[in-house]
Biotite code that builds the C-alpha atoms (Angstrom):
import biotite.structure as struc

atoms = struc.array([
    struc.Atom([13.005, -93.993, 2.420], chain_id="A", res_id=1, res_name="MET", atom_name="CA", element="C"),
    struc.Atom([15.759, -93.413, 4.953], chain_id="A", res_id=2, res_name="THR", atom_name="CA", element="C"),
    struc.Atom([18.441, -94.014, 2.355], chain_id="A", res_id=3, res_name="SER", atom_name="CA", element="C"),
    struc.Atom([17.045, -91.186, 0.178], chain_id="A", res_id=4, res_name="ARG", atom_name="CA", element="C"),
    struc.Atom([17.184, -88.757, 3.080], chain_id="A", res_id=5, res_name="ILE", atom_name="CA", element="C"),
    struc.Atom([20.724, -89.832, 3.930], chain_id="A", res_id=6, res_name="LEU", atom_name="CA", element="C"),
    struc.Atom([21.812, -89.530, 0.310], chain_id="A", res_id=7, res_name="LEU", atom_name="CA", element="C"),
    struc.Atom([20.265, -86.070, 0.058], chain_id="A", res_id=8, res_name="ARG", atom_name="CA", element="C"),
    struc.Atom([22.014, -84.979, 3.269], chain_id="A", res_id=9, res_name="GLN", atom_name="CA", element="C"),
    struc.Atom([25.317, -86.369, 1.995], chain_id="A", res_id=10, res_name="GLN", atom_name="CA", element="C"),
    struc.Atom([24.867, -84.523, -1.305], chain_id="A", res_id=11, res_name="LEU", atom_name="CA", element="C"),
    struc.Atom([24.099, -81.277, 0.522], chain_id="A", res_id=12, res_name="MET", atom_name="CA", element="C"),
    struc.Atom([27.209, -81.712, 2.713], chain_id="A", res_id=13, res_name="ARG", atom_name="CA", element="C"),
    struc.Atom([29.390, -82.353, -0.324], chain_id="A", res_id=14, res_name="GLU", atom_name="CA", element="C"),
    struc.Atom([27.956, -79.327, -2.123], chain_id="A", res_id=15, res_name="GLN", atom_name="CA", element="C"),
    struc.Atom([28.569, -77.148, 0.926], chain_id="A", res_id=16, res_name="MET", atom_name="CA", element="C"),
    struc.Atom([32.157, -78.405, 1.215], chain_id="A", res_id=17, res_name="GLN", atom_name="CA", element="C"),
    struc.Atom([32.733, -77.735, -2.481], chain_id="A", res_id=18, res_name="GLU", atom_name="CA", element="C"),
    struc.Atom([31.327, -74.217, -2.109], chain_id="A", res_id=19, res_name="GLN", atom_name="CA", element="C"),
    struc.Atom([33.591, -73.545, 0.898], chain_id="A", res_id=20, res_name="GLU", atom_name="CA", element="C"),
    struc.Atom([36.591, -74.891, -1.025], chain_id="A", res_id=21, res_name="ARG", atom_name="CA", element="C"),
    struc.Atom([35.827, -72.566, -3.963], chain_id="A", res_id=22, res_name="ARG", atom_name="CA", element="C"),
    struc.Atom([35.435, -69.555, -1.662], chain_id="A", res_id=23, res_name="GLU", atom_name="CA", element="C"),
    struc.Atom([38.743, -70.348, 0.059], chain_id="A", res_id=24, res_name="GLN", atom_name="CA", element="C"),
    struc.Atom([40.459, -70.659, -3.317], chain_id="A", res_id=25, res_name="GLN", atom_name="CA", element="C"),
    struc.Atom([39.037, -67.287, -4.438], chain_id="A", res_id=26, res_name="GLN", atom_name="CA", element="C"),
    struc.Atom([40.307, -65.663, -1.234], chain_id="A", res_id=27, res_name="LYS", atom_name="CA", element="C"),
    struc.Atom([43.777, -67.089, -1.811], chain_id="A", res_id=28, res_name="GLN", atom_name="CA", element="C"),
    struc.Atom([43.814, -65.874, -5.415], chain_id="A", res_id=29, res_name="GLN", atom_name="CA", element="C"),
    struc.Atom([42.684, -62.401, -4.345], chain_id="A", res_id=30, res_name="ALA", atom_name="CA", element="C"),
    struc.Atom([45.408, -62.260, -1.678], chain_id="A", res_id=31, res_name="ALA", atom_name="CA", element="C"),
    struc.Atom([48.059, -63.327, -4.211], chain_id="A", res_id=32, res_name="GLN", atom_name="CA", element="C"),
    struc.Atom([46.826, -60.721, -6.674], chain_id="A", res_id=33, res_name="PHE", atom_name="CA", element="C"),
    struc.Atom([47.009, -57.973, -4.058], chain_id="A", res_id=34, res_name="MET", atom_name="CA", element="C"),
    struc.Atom([50.532, -59.043, -3.078], chain_id="A", res_id=35, res_name="GLN", atom_name="CA", element="C"),
    struc.Atom([51.597, -58.884, -6.722], chain_id="A", res_id=36, res_name="GLN", atom_name="CA", element="C"),
    struc.Atom([50.089, -55.418, -7.111], chain_id="A", res_id=37, res_name="ARG", atom_name="CA", element="C"),
    struc.Atom([51.870, -54.148, -4.002], chain_id="A", res_id=38, res_name="VAL", atom_name="CA", element="C"),
    struc.Atom([55.147, -55.682, -5.154], chain_id="A", res_id=39, res_name="ALA", atom_name="CA", element="C"),
    struc.Atom([54.755, -54.141, -8.621], chain_id="A", res_id=40, res_name="ALA", atom_name="CA", element="C"),
    struc.Atom([53.993, -50.681, -7.250], chain_id="A", res_id=41, res_name="SER", atom_name="CA", element="C"),
    struc.Atom([57.154, -50.610, -5.105], chain_id="A", res_id=42, res_name="HIS", atom_name="CA", element="C"),
    struc.Atom([59.927, -50.367, -7.644], chain_id="A", res_id=43, res_name="THR", atom_name="CA", element="C"),
    struc.Atom([63.474, -49.502, -6.627], chain_id="A", res_id=44, res_name="PRO", atom_name="CA", element="C"),
    struc.Atom([64.693, -45.972, -7.144], chain_id="A", res_id=45, res_name="ALA", atom_name="CA", element="C"),
    struc.Atom([66.649, -45.169, -10.278], chain_id="A", res_id=46, res_name="ILE", atom_name="CA", element="C"),
    struc.Atom([69.909, -43.280, -10.011], chain_id="A", res_id=47, res_name="ASN", atom_name="CA", element="C"),
    struc.Atom([69.942, -40.401, -12.474], chain_id="A", res_id=48, res_name="VAL", atom_name="CA", element="C"),
    struc.Atom([73.075, -38.394, -12.955], chain_id="A", res_id=49, res_name="SER", atom_name="CA", element="C"),
    struc.Atom([72.688, -34.714, -13.753], chain_id="A", res_id=50, res_name="VAL", atom_name="CA", element="C"),
    struc.Atom([74.415, -33.824, -16.983], chain_id="A", res_id=51, res_name="SER", atom_name="CA", element="C"),
    struc.Atom([76.377, -30.575, -16.833], chain_id="A", res_id=52, res_name="THR", atom_name="CA", element="C"),
    struc.Atom([76.629, -30.329, -20.621], chain_id="A", res_id=53, res_name="SER", atom_name="CA", element="C"),
    struc.Atom([72.969, -29.250, -21.016], chain_id="A", res_id=54, res_name="LEU", atom_name="CA", element="C"),
    struc.Atom([72.253, -25.510, -21.084], chain_id="A", res_id=55, res_name="PRO", atom_name="CA", element="C"),
    struc.Atom([70.596, -24.188, -17.944], chain_id="A", res_id=56, res_name="SER", atom_name="CA", element="C"),
    struc.Atom([67.897, -22.268, -19.833], chain_id="A", res_id=57, res_name="ALA", atom_name="CA", element="C"),
    struc.Atom([66.526, -22.981, -23.270], chain_id="A", res_id=58, res_name="ALA", atom_name="CA", element="C"),
    struc.Atom([66.742, -20.204, -25.845], chain_id="A", res_id=59, res_name="GLN", atom_name="CA", element="C"),
    struc.Atom([63.259, -19.685, -27.297], chain_id="A", res_id=60, res_name="VAL", atom_name="CA", element="C"),
    struc.Atom([62.529, -17.018, -29.943], chain_id="A", res_id=61, res_name="PRO", atom_name="CA", element="C"),
    struc.Atom([60.076, -14.285, -28.881], chain_id="A", res_id=62, res_name="MET", atom_name="CA", element="C"),
    struc.Atom([57.687, -15.228, -31.715], chain_id="A", res_id=63, res_name="GLU", atom_name="CA", element="C"),
    struc.Atom([57.158, -18.622, -30.106], chain_id="A", res_id=64, res_name="VAL", atom_name="CA", element="C"),
    struc.Atom([56.460, -17.090, -26.717], chain_id="A", res_id=65, res_name="LEU", atom_name="CA", element="C"),
    struc.Atom([53.700, -14.847, -28.060], chain_id="A", res_id=66, res_name="LYS", atom_name="CA", element="C"),
    struc.Atom([50.346, -16.592, -27.679], chain_id="A", res_id=67, res_name="VAL", atom_name="CA", element="C"),
    struc.Atom([47.118, -15.289, -29.087], chain_id="A", res_id=68, res_name="ARG", atom_name="CA", element="C"),
    struc.Atom([44.138, -16.090, -26.857], chain_id="A", res_id=69, res_name="ALA", atom_name="CA", element="C"),
    struc.Atom([40.550, -16.133, -28.068], chain_id="A", res_id=70, res_name="THR", atom_name="CA", element="C"),
    struc.Atom([37.489, -15.563, -25.985], chain_id="A", res_id=71, res_name="GLN", atom_name="CA", element="C"),
    struc.Atom([35.441, -18.718, -25.298], chain_id="A", res_id=72, res_name="PRO", atom_name="CA", element="C"),
    struc.Atom([32.304, -17.097, -26.726], chain_id="A", res_id=73, res_name="SER", atom_name="CA", element="C"),
    struc.Atom([34.138, -16.476, -30.023], chain_id="A", res_id=74, res_name="CYS", atom_name="CA", element="C"),
    struc.Atom([34.582, -20.170, -30.525], chain_id="A", res_id=75, res_name="LEU", atom_name="CA", element="C"),
    struc.Atom([30.851, -20.706, -30.988], chain_id="A", res_id=76, res_name="THR", atom_name="CA", element="C"),
    struc.Atom([29.711, -17.336, -32.394], chain_id="A", res_id=77, res_name="MET", atom_name="CA", element="C"),
    struc.Atom([30.491, -16.048, -35.860], chain_id="A", res_id=78, res_name="ARG", atom_name="CA", element="C"),
    struc.Atom([30.328, -12.312, -34.990], chain_id="A", res_id=79, res_name="ASN", atom_name="CA", element="C"),
    struc.Atom([33.623, -12.054, -33.177], chain_id="A", res_id=80, res_name="CYS", atom_name="CA", element="C"),
    struc.Atom([35.941, -9.158, -33.790], chain_id="A", res_id=81, res_name="SER", atom_name="CA", element="C"),
])
């Protein structure tokens, strides 16, 4: 009878140790993942040279600049003028 109790206690200890080992491993993996995310989000700056050959302002025809706006109620109603 005593051997059953001792075996059960040993099994419970081993299960608890296994659970603690798994939790520790998950914590380590989470820490590594967070370190990778932080490292990936901090990228070095890129040097961009400003080209002087580009025009300072784009030439757009007046027809393109004219925009016709519709009233929101006209989108759902058929009696719009």
